[in-house]
C-alpha positions in Angstrom: -119.3 -70.2 -71.8 -116.3 -69.5 -69.6 -118.4 -67.5 -67.2 -121.0 -70.3 -66.8 -118.3 -72.8 -66.0 -116.8 -70.5 -63.4 -120.2 -70.0 -61.8 -120.9 -73.8 -61.8 -117.5 -74.5 -60.2 -118.2 -71.9 -57.5 -121.6 -73.5 -56.8 -120.0 -76.9 -56.6 -117.4 -75.6 -54.2 -120.1 -74.1 -52.0 -122.1 -77.3 -52.0 -119.1 -79.4 -51.1 -118.2 -77.0 -48.3 -121.8 -77.2 -46.9 -121.7 -81.0 -47.1 -118.3 -81.0 -45.3 -119.7 -78.7 -42.6 -122.8 -80.8 -42.2 -120.7 -83.9 -41.9 -118.5 -82.2 -39.3 -121.5 -81.1 -37.3 -123.0 -84.5 -37.5 -119.8 -86.1 -36.0 -119.8 -83.7 -33.1 -123.4 -84.2 -32.2 -123.1 -88.0 -31.6 -121.1 -87.8 -28.3 -123.4 -85.2 -27.0 -126.3 -87.4 -27.8 -124.7 -90.1 -25.6 -124.1 -87.6 -22.8 -127.7 -86.4 -23.1 -128.8 -90.0 -22.9 -126.7 -90.6 -19.8 -128.1 -87.4 -18.2 -131.6 -88.5 -18.9 -130.8 -91.9 -17.3 -129.4 -90.1 -14.2 -132.5 -88.0 -14.0 -134.7 -90.9 -14.4 -133.1 -92.8 -11.5 -130.0 -94.8 -10.6 -129.4 -98.0 -12.5 -129.7 -100.9 -10.1 -128.5 -104.5 -10.5 -128.8 -107.6 -8.4 -125.5 -107.0 -6.6 -125.0 -104.5 -3.8 -123.2 -101.3 -4.6 -119.6 -101.4 -3.4 -116.8 -98.9 -3.1 -116.0 -96.8 -6.2 -113.7 -98.5 -8.7 -111.5 -97.2 -11.4 -113.8 -98.3 -14.2 -116.8 -96.4 -15.7 -120.1 -97.6 -17.1 -121.0 -96.7 -20.6 -123.9 -97.4 -22.8 -122.6 -100.7 -23.9 -121.7 -102.0 -20.4 -118.8 -101.8 -17.8 -115.4 -100.6 -18.9 -112.0 -100.5 -17.3 -111.4 -102.4 -14.0 -115.1 -102.8 -13.4 -115.5 -104.3 -16.8 -112.6 -106.7 -16.1 -114.2 -107.8 -12.8 -117.5 -108.3 -14.5 -115.8 -110.3 -17.2 -114.1 -112.5 -14.6 -117.3 -113.2 -12.8 -119.0 -114.0 -16.1 -116.1 -116.4 -16.9 -116.8 -118.4 -13.7 -114.6 -116.8 -11.0 -116.0 -117.0 -7.4 -116.7 -113.6 -5.7 -115.1 -112.9 -2.3 -118.5 -112.8 -0.7 -119.2 -116.3 -1.8 -115.8 -117.8 -0.8 -115.6 -116.0 2.5 -118.9 -115.8 4.3 -119.3 -113.2 7.1 -117.9 -114.2 10.5 -120.3 -114.7 13.4 -119.4 -114.0 17.0 -119.3 -117.1 19.2 -121.6 -116.8 22.2 -121.1 -118.7 25.5 -124.3 -120.3 26.8 -125.3 -119.0 30.2 -124.9 -121.4 33.1 -128.1 -122.9 34.5 -129.8 -120.8 37.1 -130.1 -122.2 40.6 -132.3 -119.5 42.1 -131.5 -115.9 42.9 -127.8 -115.0 43.2 -126.4 -114.9 46.7 -125.0 -111.5 47.7 -121.6 -111.4 49.5 -121.9 -110.9 53.2 -119.7 -108.5 55.0 -118.7 -110.2 58.3 -116.2 -109.4 61.0 -115.5 -110.6 64.5 -117.5 -108.5 67.0 -115.8 -110.0 70.1 -112.2 -111.2 70.6 -111.5 -113.2 73.7 -107.9 -112.2 73.7 -108.7 -108.5 73.7 -111.4 -108.9 76.3 -109.7 -111.5 78.5 -109.8 -109.1 81.5 -113.6 -109.3 81.4 -113.7 -113.1 81.5 -114.3 -115.1 84.6 -111.6 -117.5 85.6 -112.6 -121.0 86.5 -110.7 -124.0 87.6 -112.8 -127.0 87.1 -116.1 -125.9 88.7 -114.5 -123.4 91.0 -114.4 -119.6 90.5 -111.0 -117.9 90.8 -110.7 -114.2 91.4 -107.4 -112.6 90.4 -107.1 -109.5 92.6 -103.8 -108.5 91.0 -105.5 -108.1 87.6 -107.4 -105.0 86.4 -110.4 -107.3 85.7 -110.9 -107.5 89.5 -112.6 -104.1 89.2 -115.9 -105.7 88.0 -116.2 -107.7 91.2 -115.9 -104.4 93.2 -118.7 -102.9 91.1 -116.0 -100.4 89.8 -116.2 -98.6 93.1 -119.9 -97.8 93.0 -121.4 -96.4 95.1 -118.2 -96.1 97.4 -114.6 -96.9 96.5 -113.6 -99.7 98.9 -110.6 -101.1 97.0 -107.3 -99.8 95.7 -106.3 -101.8 92.6 -102.9 -102.5 91.1 -100.9 -101.9 94.3 -97.6 -103.4 95.1 -97.4 -105.0 98.6 -94.3 -106.6 99.9 -93.1 -107.3 96.3 -96.4 -108.6 95.1 -99.1 -107.0 93.0 -102.4 -107.0 94.8 -105.6 -105.1 95.7 -105.8 -103.3 99.0 -109.1 -103.4 100.9 -110.6 -101.0 103.3 -111.5 -102.2 106.8 -114.9 -103.1 105.3 -114.9 -104.0 101.6 -117.3 -105.9 99.5 -117.3 -108.1 96.3 -120.0 -109.3 94.0 -119.4 -112.7 92.4 -121.7 -114.5 89.9 -122.2 -118.2 90.4 -124.1 -121.0 88.6 -126.4 -123.2 90.7 -123.9 -126.0 90.5 -121.0 -123.8 91.6 -123.0 -122.4 94.5 -123.9 -125.9 95.8 -120.3 -127.1 95.5 -118.6 -124.4 97.6 -117.3 -125.6 100.9 -114.3 -123.2 101.4 -113.3 -119.7 100.4 -109.5 -119.7 100.2 -107.6 -116.4 99.9 -104.0 -115.2 99.7 -103.9 -112.3 102.2 -101.3 -109.9 103.5 -101.8 -108.5 107.0 -100.1 -107.8 110.2 -99.8 -109.5 113.6 -102.9 -109.6 115.8 -105.1 -108.9 112.9 -108.3 -110.8 112.0 -110.4 -111.0 108.9 -114.1 -112.1 108.9 -116.0 -113.2 105.9 -119.8 -112.7 105.4 -121.8 -114.2 102.6 -125.0 -112.4 101.5 -125.1 -110.6 104.9 -124.5 -113.6 107.1 -121.5 -115.4 108.5 -121.2 -118.8 106.7 -120.4 -120.6 109.9 -118.9 -120.4 113.3 -115.3 -120.4 111.9 -115.9 -117.4 109.6 -113.0 -115.5 111.2 -109.3 -116.2 110.4 -106.2 -115.0 112.3 -103.6 -113.2 110.3 -99.8 -112.8 110.7 -97.3 -110.3 109.3 -96.7 -110.9 105.6 -98.4 -113.0 103.0 -100.4 -116.1 104.2 -103.1 -118.3 102.8 -106.3 -118.6 104.8 -109.2 -121.0 104.2 -112.7 -120.2 105.7 -115.2 -123.1 105.8 -118.6 -122.4 104.2 -121.8 -124.1 105.4 -124.2 -125.4 102.8 -126.9 -123.1 101.6 -125.1 -119.7 102.0 -124.3 -119.3 98.3 -127.0 -119.2 95.7 -127.3 -119.1 91.9 -126.7 -115.6 90.5 -124.9 -112.7 92.1 -123.6 -113.2 95.7 -122.3 -110.5 98.0 -119.0 -111.2 99.9 -118.0 -108.8 102.7 -114.5 -108.7 104.2 -114.2 -107.1 107.7 -110.8 -106.4 109.1 -110.2 -105.9 112.9 -107.2 -105.5 115.0 -103.6 -105.0 113.9 -102.4 -102.0 111.9 -103.3 -100.8 108.5 -105.5 -102.5 105.9 -105.2 -105.9 104.4 -104.2 -106.8 100.8 -105.6 -109.6 98.7 -103.8 -111.3 95.9 -106.4 -113.9 94.9 -109.5 -115.8 96.1 -110.8 -119.2 95.3 -114.4 -120.3 95.8 -114.6 -124.1 95.8 -113.4 -127.1 97.8 -109.6 -126.6 98.0 -107.8 -125.5 101.1 -104.3 -125.6 99.6 -102.0 -122.7 99.4 -101.0 -123.3 95.7 -101.7 -120.3 93.4 -104.7 -121.4 91.3 -104.0 -118.6 88.7 -101.3 -120.7 87.2 -103.9 -123.3 86.2 -106.7 -120.8 85.2 -104.8 -119.1 82.3 -105.7 -117.8 78.9 -104.2 -119.1 75.6 -103.9 -116.0 73.4 -102.8 -117.9 70.4 -105.8 -120.2 70.4 -108.1 -117.3 71.6 -109.5 -119.7 74.2 -109.3 -120.1 78.0 -106.5 -122.5 79.0 
């Protein structure tokens, strides 16, 4: 009898131990089942909702819904809180409307002065009214001498008896341009000349003497001579003047000439000047 009870108790203890082990194993398998379920969900595909996926938060998602911070956010949204996306819509850049078009755009032009009167004043012709004035003391007088081509007949920039002038050979020529109006209005050729006693100077226009009084008597030093010109000797365009010196000693010097109607000895260069500040003839 005692032996049977002992066997029965041992069997009961074994049965209870098996039940306890089974219960313990059953408790351990439940979390693994959840993990297996999650793994199966991950393998099946990501769980999507109606909201875009944002940056990772501190909460996790379990089988029963969001937990942690994510769960709190979801709870606040469900309670009626307004999301940031709804309260602050995305900003849009302001655009300025293009101005109305008035045809093709104009390109900037690169412009500069190609001729300055002040810099080229020596190449300008001096006029006083309708009369042509030649300044023989200026370097610009060279253009009337054809720059010494083909033969050098003038020595420019010389100082004669304290005055700057051009010295002429015994036979020297000049070429002067005239308009038709200027050519018709010339009645005298007036010149400031330096010579010597018993010296004479004769003027020829385009190869001919302009009248019977085309020769002027000179004296020692600077004097002003006026030679009358008959009508028709000058013409429009280039005109050739020839100065022939006879008698006396040495060559003659010329300071200025004036082709017009005046016979006075006043220097016309003071009236035929250039205004450098205004860049215009004075």
